[in-house]
C-alpha positions in Angstrom: 0.0 0.2 0.0 1.0 3.6 -0.8 0.0 6.9 0.5 1.2 10.3 -1.9 2.7 12.9 0.4 1.1 16.1 -0.8 2.0 18.6 2.0 5.0 19.5 -0.2 7.1 22.9 0.2 5.9 25.9 -1.5 2.7 23.8 -1.8 0.7 26.7 -3.7 3.3 27.4 -6.3 4.3 23.8 -7.2 0.7 22.2 -6.9 1.0 20.8 -10.3 4.0 18.3 -9.1 1.5 16.5 -7.0 -1.4 16.9 -9.5 1.0 15.3 -12.3 2.0 12.5 -10.2 -1.6 11.4 -8.8 -2.4 11.2 -12.4 0.6 9.3 -13.5 0.2 6.7 -10.7 -3.5 6.4 -11.7 -2.6 5.5 -15.2 -0.2 3.1 -14.3 -2.8 1.5 -11.9 -0.9 2.0 -8.6 -3.3 3.0 -5.8 -1.9 5.9 -3.9 -4.5 8.1 -1.8 -3.3 11.4 -0.2 -1.8 10.9 2.7 -4.2 12.7 5.0 -3.9 15.1 7.8 0.0 15.5 7.1 2.5 18.0 8.5 4.0 20.4 6.0 7.7 19.4 4.7 10.0 22.3 6.0 13.0 21.0 3.8 16.0 20.0 4.9 17.2 23.3 5.3 14.8 23.5 7.8 16.6 21.3 9.9 19.2 23.8 11.0 16.8 26.4 11.7 14.5 24.3 13.9 15.8 21.0 14.2 12.9 20.0 16.6 10.0 21.0 14.2 11.9 19.4 11.3 12.0 16.0 13.2 8.5 15.9 14.7 7.1 17.0 11.1 8.8 14.2 9.4 8.2 11.5 12.2 4.6 12.6 12.4 4.2 11.9 8.9 6.1 8.5 8.9 3.8 7.5 11.9 0.7 8.6 9.8 1.6 6.4 7.1 2.6 3.3 9.3 -1.1 3.5 10.9 -2.4 3.1 7.5 -0.1 0.2 6.9 1.6 2.3 3.8 4.4 3.5 2.3 5.0 7.1 1.1 5.4 8.2 -2.5 6.9 11.7 -2.7 6.3 14.0 -5.7 9.3 15.8 -5.6 13.1 16.0 -4.5 12.7 18.0 -0.9 10.1 15.8 0.9 11.8 12.8 -0.2 15.0 14.1 1.2 13.4 15.4 4.4 11.7 12.3 5.3 14.8 10.2 4.6 17.3 12.5 6.4 14.7 12.5 9.5 14.8 8.8 9.6 18.7 8.5 9.6 19.1 11.4 12.2 16.6 9.7 14.7 18.1 6.3 14.1 21.5 7.8 15.2 20.7 10.1 17.9 18.7 8.5 20.6 18.2 11.6 22.6 16.6 13.2 19.6 14.5 10.1 19.0 13.1 10.0 22.9 12.1 13.8 22.3 10.3 13.0 19.3 8.6 9.9 20.6 7.4 11.7 23.9 6.0 14.6 21.4 4.3 12.0 19.2 2.5 10.1 22.0 0.6 13.4 22.9 -0.7 13.1 19.2 -1.5 9.3 20.2 1.1 8.3 17.4 3.9 5.7 17.6 7.3 6.6 16.2 8.1 4.2 13.2 11.2 4.4 11.4 10.4 1.6 9.1 8.1 3.2 6.7 9.5 3.1 3.4 9.9 6.7 1.4 9.9 6.3 -2.2 10.5 8.9 -5.0 8.2 9.0 -7.9 11.2 8.0 -10.0 12.0 4.9 -7.7 8.6 4.0 -8.3 8.9 4.1 -11.9 12.0 2.5 -11.9 11.2 -0.5 -9.2 7.5 -0.9 -9.1 6.3 -0.3 -12.3 9.5 -1.1 -14.4 11.1 0.5 -17.7 9.7 -2.3 -19.8 6.2 -1.3 -19.0 6.8 2.2 -19.4 8.4 1.9 -22.7 5.4 -0.3 -24.2 3.2 2.5 -23.1 4.7 5.3 -24.6 2.4 7.1 -27.3 4.1 10.3 -28.1 8.0 10.0 -27.7 10.3 13.0 -27.1 12.9 12.2 -29.9 12.4 15.6 -31.3 13.3 17.4 -28.0 16.6 18.3 -26.2 15.8 18.4 -22.3 18.0 20.2 -19.7 17.9 18.6 -16.7 18.5 20.9 -13.5 19.9 18.9 -10.7 21.2 21.9 -8.2 22.9 20.1 -5.1 20.8 16.8 -5.4 22.6 13.2 -5.5 19.8 11.0 -5.5 17.9 9.4 -8.3 19.8 11.5 -10.7 20.8 8.5 -13.1 17.3 7.1 -12.7 16.0 10.6 -13.8 18.3 10.7 -16.8 17.4 6.9 -17.8 13.8 7.5 -17.7 13.9 10.5 -19.8 16.1 8.9 -22.5 13.8 6.2 -22.5 11.1 8.5 -23.5 13.4 9.2 -26.7 14.8 12.7 -25.5 18.1 14.2 -25.6 19.6 14.9 -22.9 21.8 18.2 -23.2 24.3 19.5 -20.8 24.7 23.0 -19.4 27.5 24.3 -16.8 25.1 25.4 -14.2 22.9 22.4 -14.1 24.5 21.7 -10.6 24.5 25.6 -9.3 22.5 27.0 -6.6 19.0 27.9 -7.9 19.0 31.0 -5.5 15.9 29.6 -3.2 17.7 29.5 -0.1 18.5 33.1 -0.1 15.4 34.4 -1.8 14.1 35.9 1.5 17.5 37.7 2.6 18.8 38.7 -1.2 15.7 38.5 -3.7 17.5 40.3 -6.6 20.6 38.1 -6.0 18.7 34.9 -6.0 16.8 35.8 -9.1 20.1 36.5 -10.9 21.3 32.9 -10.0 18.3 31.4 -11.2 18.4 33.5 -14.4 21.5 32.8 -15.1 20.8 29.1 -14.9 17.8 29.5 -17.2 20.1 31.2 -19.8 22.7 28.8 -19.7 20.0 25.7 -20.3 18.4 28.3 -23.2 21.9 28.7 -25.0 22.5 25.2 -24.8 19.5 24.5 -27.0 17.4 22.7 -24.2 13.7 22.9 -25.6 12.4 22.9 -21.8 14.1 22.1 -18.4 13.1 19.3 -16.1 13.3 19.6 -12.4 11.9 17.5 -9.8 12.3 19.9 -6.9 9.4 22.2 -5.7 11.6 24.9 -4.8 13.6 25.0 -8.1 10.2 24.8 -10.1 9.0 27.9 -8.2 12.0 29.8 -8.8 12.5 28.9 -12.5 8.5 28.9 -13.8 6.4 31.0 -11.0 9.3 33.7 -11.0 10.7 33.5 -14.8 9.1 36.9 -15.8 11.2 38.3 -13.0 14.3 36.4 -14.0 14.1 38.0 -17.4 14.2 41.6 -15.9 17.2 40.5 -13.9 19.4 39.2 -16.6 18.1 41.6 -19.4 16.9 38.7 -21.8 13.7 36.7 -22.6 13.9 33.1 -21.4 10.5 31.5 -22.1 11.7 28.1 -21.3 9.0 25.6 -20.1 9.6 24.0 -16.8 8.6 20.3 -16.0 8.7 17.7 -13.4 9.8 14.1 -14.6 6.4 12.8 -14.0 4.9 15.5 -16.3 7.2 14.4 -19.1 6.1 10.9 -18.6 2.5 11.5 -18.8 2.9 13.6 -21.9 4.8 10.6 -23.4 2.1 8.2 -22.4 -0.4 10.4 -24.3 -2.1 12.7 -21.9 -3.0 16.0 -23.2 -5.1 17.3 -20.6 -3.4 20.4 -19.0 -5.4 20.1 -15.9 -4.4 16.5 -15.2 -0.9 17.3 -16.0 -1.3 20.4 -14.0 0.2 22.9 -16.7 -2.9 25.3 -16.4 -1.2 26.1 -13.3 2.0 26.9 -14.7 3.1 30.6 -15.2 5.3 29.7 -18.6 2.9 28.2 -21.3 3.9 25.2 -23.2 3.4 24.6 -27.0 4.3 20.9 -26.7 0.5 19.8 -26.4 
């Protein structure tokens, strides 16, 4: 059994991530209702700012899923990283673990570190299987160059490349694909943050990317929701659509309904469908 975690960071701006993942799972006949009454992801960076709140929120969500006998599927990188980091921290520090256990007891919940946390890319690889996905492709991406923004992510990168290549796409490299997207300094230095993000978008554009894929809600907010501001910062038009891997897979499987893809919520329009 699975539960889809929808209480992602930047939930309003990156809602399309959850919408597309939900539709994709449905098409692949994987039952994954939303994990109800979850605590919000405050991102791994939040651990440094408020360790207690970070661990409690993650532990609460793990406990909720365990109560329903389910593992968690994450639609994007931040929540996946947060939940897995919290599991490690609680396993390695008995004092933190005891404090979280006491707090959960007040909610009538029991700490569980056995709950599996899966990224949607892992589900595509290990639960569905690439062979099945390949047979379902209706609209391959063999005419497109895709720029993948990784940022500082190290997990699921190879799987991400494999999935997009499986769809027929050519992956283009660009120098800033592992740089900071500026999100972490957005509140303290907005102009500089937007210059960082704008530089990344121009780099992808100048290296012939037809669109950019990111699986992090924070990066999506920087590149899609704020793209007009980025254009002002760098003094050039960008006009690059931003998608998650789930959205690209959905399109390859023949989905052209913008609402089911979540594309009606994007700031940058797409001409792909």
